[in-house]
N, C-alpha and C positions, 0 to 999 in steps of 0.2 A: 285386975293385971298380974297379979301374982299366983292365980287359980292357974293360968294361963300358962305361964315360964314352969310351973311343977309339974303340968300338967305334958311342958315339952321334955322338958328333961325325963319323966319315965317314961316316956316314950319309947323314948333315947337308950335308956336302961334296959326296960322291959320289949326285949323284939318278939316280931309275932304277933302284939295285940295292935295291930292295927296299918300292918305297913300293905302299903296297896302293890300286886301281883301287875307285872306289866305284859304284855305280850302284843303282835302285831300278823296278821296277816294280811294277804292281795287277795281281791275280791273286786266282786261289782254286782249290780243291781241291775234285778231281770224289767225291762221296760216294759209298755203295751208290744201289743204280740209279737213278746218272748222275745224281744230284742235287748241287748245285754248293755249296760251304759259300759262307761271308758274305763277302766281299769283304775284302782283306787287301790291306796296300802291303809287297813283299818287296825286304827291302835286300839286297845282295850287296855281299862285301869280295872282292877276290882278290888273290893277291899275281905280280902280273907282272914283280916283276923277278929277279932274280940270288940273292939272301940271304935267309934267312929273315926272317918280320915278328913280332915280337908285336903282338897287338892287345890291350889292357888295357879300352878301354871305348869304347863306341858310344853316342850319344846323336842325340835332335834337337833343335831348337830352330828359331825363325823369326828370321829374317837381323834382328841386332839386338839378338837379347833372348836371353833366359838358356834352358838348356835345360831342356823338358818334362817333369820328373821322372814326370808320369803316363803318360808313353806313353816308355817301355822298347821298342826293342823285344828280341824275343824271339830266340836263336838254337838254332841244332843242339847247338853244344855250346857251355860256361859258359865266360864268363871270368873271367882272360885264357889265351888262346890263342897258339898259335903256328902259323903257315904256310907252309909250303913253299913254296918255287919254283914258281908252277905250279897251284897250293893255292887253291880258293876256299872259302869259308860262308856261308851264310844265315840272315838277319836276317826275324823279319815280327810284323807290330804289326798290328790290325783297324785297318784305312782309316775306319773308322767312330769309333773313340778315339783315333786321333790328331785327325781332325777337330775332334772335342769339345775334347780338352785345346786344339789352336791356336784356337776361336771362345772356350774361359774367358779366353784371355791375350787376346782383343780381335783376330782377326785373322778375318777373311771374305772371301768372295770365294777368290781366287787369290793368300798371302801366299805371299810365297818364304823357304824352311825349309832350313836346315843338316841334313845329314848328316853330324857329327863321328865321326871314329874317330881314337884317340889309339892312340897306336904306345909302344913297353914304350920309348923313348927320351923320353916328352912330346911330342912331334910331334903335331899335327893335321895329318888329313888331311878334308880339306872335299868337298861335292860338293851345290852349288847345285840346287835345283829349285824347281817353283810346286808346290801344294795345291790339288785344288778342293774348300775346304773345306764348301761349301753343299750344292753337288753330293755329296758323301759323308755333308753327314750329311741328307742326305731318304733316302738308302736306309731300306730295308725290308725289311733281311736279318739282324733281330735275331733 
């Protein structure tokens, strides 16, 4: 128990020693006969530090708003998970599903969105980006 507390305190005091790097990008999967899947939003969490990072939660929220419970990204591996130094994992969510969740929360146009990764010490690592809600709502990929 004490070791865990000391470890969390040291991680907060020594930046760059296990902080995950977050990124996002739109994309699709190639299917049979070169057909493309519907558009997805891909979220990557990479451990660029020197120590392992435990990832316990990942969520999306409009800046200044509550987490979008109906738009939770799905991962390659279930949470919680541990990322060794240099290791990364990817989460995905249908682009239109995220657009619908943001629109239902009253956000249209290109609202600012937060991708939040919560580590095992309770620290939040945030990536802020703009998301083209109206553009993705108009997709005919269903």
